[in-house]
C-alpha positions, 0 to 999 in steps of 0.5 A: 403554365404547368399543364401537367398540373393544370389539366388534372386540376381542372379535371378534378374540378369538373368531376367534383361538380359531376359527383355533387350533381349526380348525388343530388339528382340520382343520375344513374344510367342503370337506374334510368333503364331500370326505372323505365323497364320496371316502373314505366318511369322515364324521368331519369332516362330523359335526364340521361338522354338530355345529357347526351344531347347537350354533350353532342351539340356542345362538343361539335360546337367546339369542333366547329369553332376549331377549339378541339379536334375530336378526330384525335380521340380514341373514338374516331379512329379507322378501326371499327371494333364492332365485336369489342363494342358488342361484347364489351357493351353487353357485359358492361350492361349486365355488370352494372345491373348486378353491381347496382350501378356503373363505375360513376354511380359507384363512386357517387355511392361510395361518397355517400358512405356505401362500402359495397361500392368500395368493393365494386370499384376495387374489383373493377380496378384490378379487372380493368388493369388485367384487361388493359395490360395484364392476364386478360389483355391477350383475350381482348386483343387477339380474340375480340379486337382482332375481329374488326372493320376498317373505315379509312376515313374514320368512324365518326359521321362527319368523316364517313360523309366526307363533310369535315365541318358537318358535325354541328349540323348532324348533332343538331339534327340528332339532338333536337328531337331528343331534347324535344322528347325530354321536355315534352313531359311536364313532369320532367320540365317541372323537376329542376333536378331532372332537367338541370342534372341532364344539362349540367352533366352534358356541359361537364363532358363538353368542359372535359373536351375543352380542358384536354383538347384545347387547354392541354394541347401543345401545338409544338413540343419543344423537344420533339417539335410535334403536337402533344396532348398533356395530362391524359392517359391516352395522350389524346383529347379525353373527357369523362369516362369511368373504367380505364381511369380506374386501372390507370389510377391503380397503376399510378398508386402502385408505381407512386415512386416512378417519376415517369408516372403523373396524375392525369385528367382521368385519374383526377376525375375519379377523385373529383367525382368521389369528393363531390359526391361526399361533400354533397352527402355530408352537406345535406345529411345523406351520408350513411354507412352501408354494407352487404346484406348477405353472401348472395349480395356480395356474389352479385356485386363481385360478378358485376364488378368483374364484368364491368372491368372487362367490358368497359375496357373492351368496349373502349368506355362505359355508359358515360365514357361511350354513352355520353362522351363517345357519342358526343363525337358522333362515333359509330362505335359509341352508338353501338356500345350504348345500344349493347349496354342498354340491351345487357342492362334491360335483359338483366333487369327483367331476369332479376325481376322474374327471379324475384317474382318466382321467389315471392310465389314460392314463399306464399302458402300456395307455393309451399304446398306445391313444393310439399307435393 
């Protein structure tokens, strides 16, 4: 079996389903927080929480069965980069609000014909690459990642409690109340898009772990006699995440003729998400070209894209990469990042709403008279 080709191909297939289901259900982290804060509508937030819970139980079930070693992922290491998670998470949360969605949502929107998302993803790719390996890398490494705490046993809850096989029990204790909260709302239970969307996204993250951590795992490389994970950028088990793969995708396209560069799970997942969203948009007649409406609109999306590119790499993941994939490993860093993403998003939503309210007041006759005085 040629794992160099199989792992990316399976990543594309999983992400194709992710793109299609996200297009159908409007699955969106920023939208989930925004709906809850602005309208009191918890539907999409419940969908997001259900995805977390399903991914958590599923990933820990794989770990318990010995199919995947989540301890080898980037989320489980001993360096607890708490400042990076706080700074990166806050910036990402602000950025995804200004840019009308996270990286995953912008891929889905681009699949539906939104050219603003093409601009956002392009800027995100360049910024993420600069943060990963370029101009912004020294700032990330020497100023932010230098501040950290070391947890010798690793930063996942099972490793901290010194109970290697307790992950499934811990995830069940954490996930079941979340699932009950989601299903407690009749409006959620009766909406097939909401509960099915959350369940499928969670299962796709589990599928990503299985593909990269089991199918792509070689116990003994014939050349080095060491274990090897094939088809991932980190050379570790991975699942769905949507910032660093944009940077690696840019590098892969730029260095196309370099024989040492290969298509990976993460890069293929970007393409799969876009194609799945586009296929669903065309099939349902939802495809519509959309452009920027004003220079201010361009500016907001530009700032948002830069913040997401820098913040996502700094925090080791995005609202999907840390909020669902990372959290499924029961990582402290993932939980901290998710909290900071939520705070950044909610505060930005409130500020934007406050500014819009002020503009509405100024546009009324009373506001005009007040300015004249």
